VEXMI-823577 format. One record per residue (C-alpha): residue number from 0; x, y, z. Coordinates in Angstrom, 1 decimal. Example, Ala and Ser with C-alpha at 12.3 -4.5 7.8 and 13.67 -1.06 7.14 Angstrom:
# residues 2
 nugu      X      Y      Z
    0   12.3   -4.5    7.8
    1   13.7   -1.1    7.1
# end
This chain:
# residues 368
 nugu      X      Y      Z
    0   28.1  -33.0    7.8
    1   31.4  -31.9    6.0
    2   34.1  -31.5    8.1
    3   36.0  -28.6    7.9
    4   39.6  -28.5    6.2
    5   42.1  -27.7    8.6
    6   44.9  -24.9    8.3
    7   49.3  -25.0    9.1
    8   50.1  -21.0    9.1
    9   53.7  -21.0    7.8
   10   55.7  -18.0    8.1
   11   59.4  -17.2    8.0
   12   59.8  -13.7    9.9
   13   63.3  -11.7   10.8
   14   62.9   -8.4   12.9
   15   59.3   -8.2   12.4
   16   58.4   -6.5   16.0
   17   56.7   -3.5   14.7
   18   54.0   -5.7   12.2
   19   54.1   -9.3   13.6
   20   51.4   -8.7   16.4
   21   48.8   -6.8   14.0
   22   48.9  -10.0   11.5
   23   48.5  -11.9   14.2
   24   45.5  -10.2   15.5
   25   43.9   -9.6   12.6
   26   43.7  -13.8   12.2
   27   42.8  -14.8   15.5
   28   40.8  -18.3   15.6
   29   41.7  -18.6   11.7
   30   44.7  -21.2   12.2
   31   43.9  -24.8   13.2
   32   48.3  -24.3   13.8
   33   51.0  -21.7   13.7
   34   54.3  -22.3   12.5
   35   56.9  -19.5   12.5
   36   60.1  -19.6   11.4
   37   62.8  -16.8   12.7
   38   65.7  -16.2    9.7
   39   67.8  -14.4   12.8
   40   66.0  -11.7   14.5
   41   67.7   -9.3   16.9
   42   64.6   -7.5   18.3
   43   61.7   -9.0   20.2
   44   60.5  -10.8   17.1
   45   60.7  -14.3   18.5
   46   59.0  -13.1   22.2
   47   56.0  -11.5   20.4
   48   55.8  -14.9   18.3
   49   55.6  -17.1   21.8
   50   52.4  -15.1   22.5
   51   50.6  -16.9   19.3
   52   52.3  -20.5   18.9
   53   55.0  -22.6   20.7
   54   55.6  -23.8   17.2
   55   59.0  -21.5   16.2
   56   61.7  -22.8   14.6
   57   65.0  -21.3   13.5
   58   66.4  -21.2   10.0
   59   70.2  -20.1    9.6
   60   69.6  -17.6    6.8
   61   71.4  -18.8    3.4
   62   70.2  -15.8    1.0
   63   67.8  -17.7   -0.1
   64   63.9  -17.1    0.3
   65   62.1  -20.4   -1.3
   66   65.0  -22.5    1.0
   67   63.5  -20.5    3.9
   68   59.6  -20.7    2.8
   69   60.5  -24.4    1.6
   70   62.2  -25.0    5.8
   71   58.9  -23.3    7.2
   72   55.9  -25.8    5.0
   73   58.2  -29.0    6.4
   74   57.0  -28.3    9.5
   75   52.7  -28.0    8.5
   76   50.8  -31.3   10.0
   77   47.6  -30.1    8.6
   78   45.6  -30.7    5.4
   79   46.5  -27.5    4.2
   80   49.5  -24.9    4.3
   81   48.7  -21.2    4.1
   82   51.5  -18.7    3.9
   83   51.4  -15.2    5.3
   84   54.5  -12.5    5.8
   85   54.4  -10.8    9.2
   86   53.7   -7.5    7.2
   87   50.2   -9.0    6.0
   88   46.6   -8.5    7.9
   89   42.4   -9.5    6.6
   90   40.5   -6.9    6.9
   91   36.7   -6.5    8.0
   92   34.1   -9.3    6.4
   93   37.5  -10.8    4.9
   94   38.0  -12.7    7.8
   95   34.6  -14.7    8.2
   96   34.7  -15.3    4.3
   97   38.2  -17.3    5.1
   98   36.6  -18.9    8.3
   99   33.5  -19.5    6.2
  100   35.6  -21.0    3.4
  101   37.5  -23.4    5.7
  102   33.7  -25.3    6.6
  103   33.1  -25.2    2.5
  104   36.1  -26.1    0.6
  105   36.1  -29.5   -0.9
  106   39.1  -31.4    0.4
  107   39.8  -32.1   -3.4
  108   40.9  -29.0   -4.0
  109   45.0  -29.0   -4.5
  110   45.6  -25.2   -3.9
  111   43.0  -21.8   -3.4
  112   44.6  -18.5   -5.2
  113   43.4  -15.0   -2.9
  114   44.1  -11.7   -3.9
  115   47.2   -9.6   -2.7
  116   46.6   -6.0   -2.3
  117   50.0   -5.2   -2.1
  118   50.5   -1.3   -1.9
  119   47.5    1.4   -1.3
  120   46.8    4.8   -1.5
  121   45.6    7.8    0.6
  122   42.1    6.1    0.9
  123   43.3    2.6    1.3
  124   42.1    1.7   -1.8
  125   44.6   -0.9   -3.5
  126   47.2    0.4   -6.1
  127   48.7   -3.0   -7.2
  128   46.7   -6.1   -7.2
  129   48.5   -9.3   -7.6
  130   46.7  -12.9   -7.8
  131   48.9  -15.5   -5.5
  132   48.7  -19.2   -4.4
  133   47.4  -18.7   -0.9
  134   46.4  -22.1    0.4
  135   48.1  -25.3   -0.9
  136   47.3  -29.4   -0.2
  137   50.1  -30.1    2.0
  138   49.9  -34.0    0.7
  139   51.0  -32.3   -2.8
  140   54.6  -31.0   -1.5
  141   54.4  -27.8   -3.9
  142   57.9  -26.1   -3.3
  143   58.7  -22.8   -3.3
  144   61.2  -21.6   -6.0
  145   63.8  -18.5   -7.0
  146   66.2  -17.0   -4.0
  147   64.3  -14.0   -4.0
  148   60.2  -12.8   -5.5
  149   59.8  -16.7   -5.0
  150   56.7  -18.3   -5.7
  151   55.4  -22.0   -6.3
  152   54.3  -23.4   -8.7
  153   51.2  -25.1   -8.9
  154   48.5  -27.8  -10.9
  155   45.6  -29.9  -10.3
  156   42.1  -28.3   -9.2
  157   42.1  -24.8   -8.2
  158   39.9  -22.6   -6.4
  159   39.5  -19.1   -6.6
  160   38.5  -16.9   -3.7
  161   37.6  -13.5   -3.2
  162   39.2  -12.8    0.1
  163   42.1  -10.1   -0.2
  164   45.0  -10.1    2.2
  165   46.4   -6.6    2.5
  166   50.1   -6.0    2.8
  167   50.3   -3.6    5.6
  168   53.8   -2.9    5.3
  169   55.6   -0.4    8.2
  170   59.1    0.1    8.2
  171   62.2    3.0    9.0
  172   62.9    5.2    6.6
  173   65.4    3.9    3.9
  174   64.8    0.5    4.7
  175   63.3   -0.2    0.9
  176   66.5    0.9   -0.4
  177   68.1   -1.7    1.8
  178   66.2   -4.4    0.5
  179   66.0   -3.5   -2.8
  180   70.4   -3.9   -2.2
  181   69.7   -6.7   -0.8
  182   67.9   -8.5   -3.2
  183   70.4   -7.8   -5.9
  184   73.5   -9.0   -4.1
  185   71.4  -12.2   -3.6
  186   71.0  -12.4   -7.8
  187   74.5  -11.4   -8.1
  188   75.6  -14.2   -5.9
  189   73.4  -16.7   -7.6
  190   74.4  -15.9  -11.1
  191   78.4  -15.9  -10.2
  192   77.6  -19.2   -8.3
  193   75.3  -20.6  -11.4
  194   76.1  -18.6  -14.3
  195   72.7  -18.5  -15.1
  196   69.6  -17.2  -14.0
  197   66.4  -17.8  -14.3
  198   63.8  -16.1  -16.6
  199   61.6  -14.4  -13.3
  200   65.4  -14.0  -11.8
  201   66.6  -11.9  -15.2
  202   63.5   -9.9  -14.7
  203   64.3   -8.6  -11.4
  204   68.0   -8.1  -12.1
  205   67.8   -6.4  -14.7
  206   64.7   -4.6  -12.9
  207   67.5   -3.7  -10.3
  208   70.2   -2.7  -12.3
  209   67.6    0.4  -14.1
  210   66.6    1.0   -9.9
  211   70.2    1.0   -9.1
  212   71.0    3.4  -12.3
  213   72.8    1.2  -13.7
  214   71.1    1.3  -17.4
  215   73.0   -0.2  -19.8
  216   73.3   -3.4  -18.0
  217   69.9   -3.0  -17.5
  218   69.0   -3.1  -21.0
  219   71.4   -6.4  -21.6
  220   69.6   -8.2  -19.1
  221   66.4   -6.9  -19.9
  222   66.7   -8.0  -23.4
  223   68.0  -11.3  -22.2
  224   65.0  -12.0  -20.3
  225   62.7  -10.8  -24.0
  226   64.8  -13.6  -25.4
  227   64.0  -16.5  -22.9
  228   60.7  -14.9  -21.7
  229   57.9  -17.2  -20.5
  230   54.4  -15.9  -18.9
  231   54.4  -17.6  -15.4
  232   52.1  -14.8  -14.2
  233   54.6  -11.8  -15.0
  234   53.4   -8.5  -15.8
  235   55.8   -8.3  -19.5
  236   54.3   -4.8  -20.5
  237   56.6   -3.4  -17.3
  238   59.4   -5.0  -19.1
  239   59.0   -2.3  -22.0
  240   57.7    0.3  -20.0
  241   60.9   -0.5  -17.7
  242   63.3   -0.8  -20.9
  243   61.6    2.5  -21.9
  244   63.1    4.3  -18.8
  245   66.5    2.8  -19.2
  246   66.8    4.5  -22.7
  247   65.5    7.9  -22.0
  248   67.5    8.2  -19.0
  249   70.4    7.5  -21.5
  250   69.2   10.1  -24.0
  251   68.5    7.0  -26.8
  252   64.8    8.3  -27.0
  253   65.0    6.7  -30.8
  254   65.2    3.3  -29.1
  255   62.9    4.4  -26.3
  256   59.9    5.3  -28.6
  257   60.8    2.1  -30.8
  258   60.7   -0.6  -27.8
  259   57.3    0.8  -27.1
  260   56.0    1.4  -30.1
  261   56.4   -1.8  -31.8
  262   54.5   -3.6  -29.5
  263   51.5   -0.9  -29.3
  264   48.9   -3.8  -30.4
  265   49.6   -5.9  -27.9
  266   49.6   -4.0  -25.0
  267   46.6   -1.8  -26.6
  268   44.2   -2.5  -23.5
  269   46.6   -1.6  -20.3
  270   46.5    1.9  -19.1
  271   50.6    1.9  -17.9
  272   51.3    1.6  -21.5
  273   49.5    4.2  -22.9
  274   50.4    6.4  -19.3
  275   54.1    5.8  -20.4
  276   53.8    7.0  -23.7
  277   52.0   10.2  -22.7
  278   54.8   10.8  -20.2
  279   57.1   10.2  -23.3
  280   55.9   12.7  -26.0
  281   54.5   15.4  -22.9
  282   58.1   15.4  -21.2
  283   61.0   14.5  -23.3
  284   59.3   14.8  -27.2
  285   57.4   18.3  -25.9
  286   54.5   16.5  -28.2
  287   51.4   17.2  -26.3
  288   49.3   17.1  -28.6
  289   50.7   13.1  -29.3
  290   50.7   12.9  -25.0
  291   47.0   13.7  -24.7
  292   46.1   10.8  -27.0
  293   47.9    8.3  -25.1
  294   46.6    9.9  -21.9
  295   43.0    9.8  -23.2
  296   43.6    5.7  -24.4
  297   44.7    5.2  -21.0
  298   41.5    6.6  -19.2
  299   39.4    4.0  -22.0
  300   41.3    1.4  -20.4
  301   39.2   -1.1  -18.4
  302   40.1   -2.9  -15.0
  303   42.3   -5.9  -16.9
  304   40.8   -8.7  -14.4
  305   42.3  -11.2  -15.9
  306   45.7  -10.2  -15.5
  307   48.2  -11.3  -12.4
  308   49.5   -8.1  -11.5
  309   47.3   -4.9  -11.9
  310   48.8   -1.5  -11.1
  311   45.3    0.0  -10.2
  312   46.4    3.7   -9.6
  313   46.6    3.7  -13.7
  314   42.9    2.4  -14.3
  315   41.8    5.3  -11.9
  316   43.5    8.1  -11.1
  317   47.1    8.9  -13.2
  318   45.6    9.2  -16.2
  319   43.5   12.0  -15.4
  320   46.0   13.4  -13.4
  321   48.5   13.4  -16.4
  322   45.6   14.8  -18.4
  323   45.3   17.6  -16.2
  324   49.0   18.5  -16.1
  325   49.5   18.3  -20.1
  326   46.2   20.9  -19.8
  327   47.9   22.6  -17.2
  328   51.2   23.2  -19.2
  329   49.1   24.0  -22.3
  330   47.1   26.9  -19.8
  331   43.8   25.4  -20.7
  332   42.4   25.7  -17.2
  333   38.6   24.3  -18.0
  334   40.3   21.3  -19.0
  335   43.0   20.9  -16.8
  336   40.7   21.1  -13.7
  337   37.9   18.6  -15.3
  338   40.3   15.9  -15.0
  339   41.8   16.8  -11.7
  340   38.6   16.3  -10.7
  341   38.2   13.0  -12.0
  342   41.6   11.8  -10.2
  343   40.0   13.3   -7.2
  344   37.3   10.8   -7.6
  345   39.3    8.3   -6.8
  346   42.0    9.3   -5.0
  347   39.9   11.8   -2.4
  348   42.5   12.0    0.1
  349   45.3   13.3   -2.5
  350   46.1   16.9   -0.9
  351   48.6   17.8   -3.5
  352   45.3   17.4   -6.5
  353   42.8   18.7   -4.0
  354   44.8   21.6   -3.8
  355   45.3   22.0   -7.4
  356   41.5   21.8   -8.2
  357   40.5   24.8   -5.3
  358   43.4   27.0   -7.3
  359   42.0   26.0  -10.6
  360   38.4   26.3   -9.2
  361   39.4   30.1   -8.7
  362   41.5   30.9  -11.5
  363   38.5   29.5  -14.1
  364   35.6   31.7  -11.9
  365   38.3   34.4  -12.7
  366   38.8   34.1  -16.3
  367   35.6   32.1  -17.6
# end
């Protein structure tokens, strides 16, 4: 009988008292070793961690997530290593699937890829799904790279396991902005120190500049990124949609349209691309006929299962909500109602859309 693989869990944490217990309880009984690396908590994180393991380590924060991850992996002693964030959980039957995976997977596998459900709608349906190298063979000594939005280059024998990990982030209001500013500051320091950024860092640096409304700088860095682009699992379509956003914010509508239309043949199967153009023609150009054409193209796009980053809401509710709004602006209440109802099939707990549907049902009953 084949011996099950043994897995070391490796985590880096800081001020995660609101999340860590949920994470550990959801994965109870899965791991053969738990290593928790604290990078400077000032709350009850370490106290909570001690309930689950005595293998707690401290790492002085040097503004480098990859360095912290690599330190955590250095503490593993089992054949395989799995990483989690403190706000990750596993739900229902997926935990049993993971336990069965430990028993069934062969020892020649170098890494296991699993879905990562990063954000969710009101129904708990995943909105952003990525595929991440989640479990790796320790003997391969794979190393994490990049100071923020770190990733782990892998090679060899792979196995894909349909066992989604749910990102269950619970933070106080404003923490997202704080983390965005922190990551941007890390990248600025890296640029100042090294004089250059990797292609992936360029993307995040440009995206951060856009978030901070530094649109002219963002455009410069997006162009640099495109000049040096390499796949590495990146959602390249977001480069164009975010670049488009920068040009639109600056009132440069000619380049806003050009940067999208030039690559339309490449992204004709991606709903978010068509939705972006639909919004542009509806909200900026006020060309509803063209906008509706793009929204309809978006509804025809199938979920791109081969992609590493999938923004699921663009393949379910967003195109229909956009069509609903366009037809509402045009006072075509029947078509507006139809499309809002289509959106509700996917987001049944969307209160705003539900309210619109009720109002439109009353209105169409009176008018038609």
